[in-house]
C-alpha positions as CSV (number, residue, x, y, z in Angstrom):
1,X,72.2,143.8,34.5
2,X,69.9,143.5,37.6
3,X,71.3,141.0,40.2
4,X,68.0,138.9,41.0
5,X,70.1,137.1,43.9
6,X,70.8,140.3,45.2
7,X,70.0,140.6,49.1
8,X,67.6,143.6,50.2
9,X,69.2,145.1,52.9
10,X,65.9,146.9,54.0
11,X,65.1,145.8,57.2
12,X,61.8,143.3,57.5
13,X,59.7,143.3,60.8
14,X,60.0,140.0,62.3
15,X,57.5,138.5,65.0
16,X,60.8,138.3,67.2
17,X,60.9,142.3,66.9
18,X,57.2,143.0,68.0
19,X,56.5,143.1,72.1
20,X,54.5,140.5,72.9
21,X,52.4,140.2,76.3
22,X,53.4,136.7,77.7
23,X,51.1,135.1,80.5
24,X,52.7,134.5,84.0
25,X,54.3,131.1,84.3
26,X,52.1,130.7,87.6
27,X,48.9,130.7,85.5
28,X,49.5,127.6,83.9
29,X,49.5,123.9,85.2
30,X,50.3,120.6,83.7
31,X,48.8,117.1,84.2
32,X,50.8,114.6,85.9
33,X,48.8,111.7,83.9
34,X,49.5,113.2,80.0
35,X,51.5,116.3,80.3
36,X,48.9,118.7,78.8
37,X,49.8,122.3,79.7
38,X,46.7,124.4,80.7
39,X,45.6,127.3,82.2
40,X,44.7,127.3,86.1
41,X,41.3,129.3,85.6
42,X,40.5,126.5,82.8
43,X,41.0,124.0,85.2
44,X,38.7,125.5,87.8
45,X,35.7,126.1,85.4
46,X,36.4,122.3,84.6
47,X,35.8,120.9,88.1
48,X,39.5,120.6,88.4
49,X,39.5,117.8,85.7
50,X,42.2,117.4,83.1
51,X,40.5,118.5,79.7
52,X,42.6,116.3,77.9
53,X,42.3,113.1,79.7
54,X,40.1,113.7,82.2
55,X,42.8,113.4,85.2
56,X,41.9,114.6,88.5
57,X,43.9,117.6,89.7
58,X,44.8,118.2,93.2
59,X,42.5,120.6,94.9
60,X,43.4,122.5,97.7
61,X,41.4,122.5,101.1
62,X,40.3,126.3,100.4
63,X,39.7,125.8,96.7
64,X,37.6,122.5,97.6
65,X,35.3,124.6,99.8
66,X,34.9,127.6,97.4
67,X,34.0,124.9,94.8
68,X,31.6,122.9,96.9
69,X,30.1,125.0,99.0
70,X,27.2,127.9,98.0
71,X,28.8,131.4,97.7
72,X,29.7,133.2,100.6
73,X,28.1,130.9,102.9
74,X,30.8,129.1,105.0
75,X,32.4,130.4,108.3
76,X,35.5,128.6,109.1
77,X,36.1,127.3,112.8
78,X,39.2,127.8,114.9
79,X,41.3,128.6,111.9
80,X,44.3,129.1,114.5
81,X,45.2,126.4,117.0
82,X,48.3,126.6,118.8
83,X,50.8,123.6,117.7
84,X,53.2,122.2,120.1
85,X,56.0,119.6,119.8
86,X,55.2,117.1,122.6
87,X,58.2,114.9,121.7
88,X,60.5,117.7,121.0
89,X,60.8,116.2,117.2
90,X,64.1,117.9,115.9
91,X,63.1,120.5,113.2
92,X,59.5,119.9,113.5
93,X,58.0,123.6,114.5
94,X,60.5,124.8,111.5
95,X,58.7,122.6,108.8
96,X,55.4,123.7,110.0
97,X,56.3,127.1,109.9
98,X,57.5,126.8,106.2
99,X,54.5,124.7,105.3
100,X,52.3,127.2,106.4
101,X,54.1,129.9,104.3
102,X,54.3,127.8,101.2
103,X,50.8,126.5,101.3
104,X,48.8,129.3,103.2
105,X,47.2,126.6,105.4
106,X,47.5,126.7,109.3
107,X,47.4,123.5,109.6
108,X,46.4,119.9,107.2
109,X,42.7,120.5,107.7
110,X,40.0,123.2,107.3
111,X,36.9,123.1,109.2
112,X,33.7,125.2,109.1
113,X,30.0,125.5,108.8
114,X,28.1,126.2,105.0
115,X,25.6,125.4,103.1
116,X,25.8,122.8,100.1
117,X,22.9,123.4,97.6
118,X,20.9,125.4,100.4
119,X,21.5,122.3,103.2
120,X,23.5,123.8,105.9
121,X,26.1,121.4,107.4
122,X,29.5,121.0,109.0
123,X,32.3,120.6,106.6
124,X,36.0,119.3,107.1
125,X,38.4,119.2,104.3
126,X,41.7,118.0,104.6
127,X,44.7,119.0,102.6
128,X,47.6,116.5,101.4
129,X,49.8,119.4,100.7
130,X,50.4,120.0,104.3
131,X,52.6,117.4,105.7
132,X,50.9,114.9,103.6
133,X,47.7,115.6,105.4
134,X,48.7,113.6,108.2
135,X,47.0,113.5,111.5
136,X,48.6,115.4,114.5
137,X,47.0,116.5,117.7
138,X,45.8,119.9,116.0
139,X,44.3,118.2,113.0
140,X,42.4,115.8,115.5
141,X,41.5,118.5,117.7
142,X,39.8,120.4,114.7
143,X,38.1,117.5,113.6
144,X,36.8,116.8,117.2
145,X,35.6,120.5,117.4
146,X,33.7,120.4,114.1
147,X,32.1,116.9,115.2
148,X,30.8,118.5,118.3
149,X,29.5,121.5,116.8
150,X,27.6,119.5,114.2
151,X,26.1,117.5,117.1
152,X,25.3,120.5,119.4
153,X,23.5,122.4,116.3
154,X,22.1,119.0,115.2
155,X,23.7,119.4,111.8
156,X,24.9,116.6,109.3
157,X,28.6,116.5,108.8
158,X,31.0,116.0,105.6
159,X,34.3,115.4,106.1
160,X,36.8,115.0,103.0
161,X,39.8,113.0,104.2
162,X,43.1,113.3,102.1
163,X,45.6,112.0,104.4
164,X,48.9,109.8,104.5
165,X,47.8,108.5,108.2
166,X,49.0,109.5,111.7
167,X,51.7,112.2,111.9
168,X,55.1,110.3,113.3
169,X,56.5,113.3,114.6
170,X,53.8,113.1,117.8
171,X,53.9,109.9,118.2
172,X,51.2,108.5,120.6
173,X,49.7,111.7,120.7
174,X,48.8,111.3,117.2
175,X,47.2,108.0,117.3
176,X,45.3,109.5,120.4
177,X,43.3,111.3,117.8
178,X,41.7,107.9,116.4
179,X,39.8,107.1,119.7
180,X,39.0,111.0,120.6
181,X,37.2,111.5,116.8
182,X,35.5,108.0,116.7
183,X,34.1,108.4,120.5
184,X,32.7,111.6,119.1
185,X,31.2,110.2,115.9
186,X,29.2,107.7,118.0
187,X,27.6,110.7,119.9
188,X,26.8,112.2,116.5
189,X,25.4,109.0,115.2
190,X,23.2,108.4,118.7
191,X,21.9,111.9,117.9
192,X,20.3,110.6,114.8
193,X,22.6,112.8,112.6
194,X,24.0,112.0,109.3
195,X,27.6,111.8,108.4
196,X,29.2,111.6,105.1
197,X,32.7,110.3,104.8
198,X,34.3,111.4,101.5
199,X,37.4,109.8,100.5
200,X,40.0,111.5,98.0
201,X,43.5,110.7,97.3
202,X,45.1,109.2,99.2
203,X,43.3,108.3,102.3
204,X,45.4,106.1,104.1
205,X,46.8,104.9,108.0
206,X,44.9,106.1,110.8
207,X,42.8,108.5,108.9
208,X,41.4,105.1,107.2
209,X,41.1,103.4,110.5
210,X,39.1,106.0,112.3
211,X,37.0,109.0,111.1
212,X,37.1,108.1,107.6
213,X,35.7,104.8,107.8
214,X,32.7,105.6,110.1
215,X,30.6,107.4,107.4
216,X,26.8,106.7,107.4
217,X,27.8,106.6,103.8
218,X,31.2,106.7,102.3
219,X,31.9,108.2,98.8
220,X,35.3,108.2,96.8
221,X,36.5,109.8,94.0
222,X,37.6,107.7,91.4
223,X,40.9,106.2,91.5
224,X,41.4,107.1,95.0
225,X,43.9,105.3,97.0
226,X,42.5,103.9,100.0
227,X,43.8,101.7,102.7
228,X,45.9,101.3,106.1
229,X,49.4,100.2,105.2
230,X,51.0,100.1,101.9
231,X,50.8,97.1,99.5
232,X,54.6,96.2,100.0
233,X,54.2,96.3,103.6
234,X,51.3,94.0,103.2
235,X,53.0,91.7,100.8
236,X,55.8,91.1,102.7
237,X,53.8,90.6,105.9
238,X,51.2,87.7,104.5
239,X,53.7,86.8,101.9
240,X,51.4,86.9,98.6
241,X,51.1,88.5,95.6
242,X,47.9,91.3,95.8
243,X,45.7,91.7,93.0
244,X,46.2,94.9,90.7
245,X,44.5,98.1,92.1
246,X,43.1,96.3,95.1
247,X,43.8,99.8,97.2
248,X,41.8,101.9,94.4
249,X,38.2,103.2,95.3
250,X,36.8,100.9,92.4
251,X,38.2,97.9,94.4
252,X,36.8,99.2,97.6
253,X,33.4,99.5,96.3
254,X,33.3,96.1,94.7
255,X,34.4,94.7,98.1
256,X,31.8,96.7,99.8
257,X,33.9,99.3,101.6
258,X,32.6,102.2,99.7
259,X,29.0,103.1,98.9
260,X,29.7,105.0,95.9
261,X,31.8,106.5,93.4
262,X,31.2,110.1,92.4
263,X,33.1,112.1,89.8
264,X,33.8,115.6,90.6
265,X,31.2,117.4,88.4
266,X,28.5,115.2,90.4
267,X,29.8,115.7,93.7
268,X,28.4,118.8,94.8
269,X,24.9,117.7,93.5
270,X,25.1,114.4,95.0
271,X,25.9,115.9,98.3
272,X,23.2,118.5,98.0
273,X,20.8,115.8,97.7
274,X,21.7,113.5,100.5
275,X,21.5,116.3,102.6
276,X,17.9,117.0,101.4
277,X,16.8,113.5,101.8
278,X,18.2,113.6,105.5
279,X,16.6,116.9,105.9
280,X,13.3,115.1,104.8
281,X,13.7,112.1,106.4
């Protein structure tokens, strides 16, 4: 009699027994808004936007430059500027050293000259991964030198801001950068040259109160946080409830502070048109 319920002792191949080549864990990234897991390369080809919900991924300074400028046209200015600790702030130099190792950046801004759709310009791109993109003496000096080079070479200037504001570890030395960069931008303007300021998330504090708000044309990415002080500080000071989203790019545009909100897929083309119109004019 055959036992229909007798177990077959023969080994059957299972999925687990097969060798599956797994993608490295650092090849993926997840969207902070919807949690969608995506290949990093797919994010890059989609203009650093989530394919599921359209949320904007963070773009590092060098990644943004590569995405923005024509291939092989960008040449960096002063990649290494000596950093000092003017207030002898405890642990400051160690923190900067650790951030250089972690981010691959020397400071919170990258500056240089490149081309956007064939139009030569000076570009400065801030990176909030480096101490929240705060503006210390090195950041201020690099931006100041970029403005001076743009003025000397009679070139338009584009600055992508992404900052929490002035760098508290440098005190008054940080605040001095606001006046320095603003004064040099006035000379650039008097020379009849174009300055386009692009506000990304976040643009706050002393950066907003200086070069970020002085553009001949001010563009912003959607939903970027833009302001000087934080919402809680303002509400506690004026003792009033603030409108919802009052520091977002859309609110700033409605109030006339921002000229246009530009989505990432249109950013390169928009800048290219503005630069070409300035050249023709």
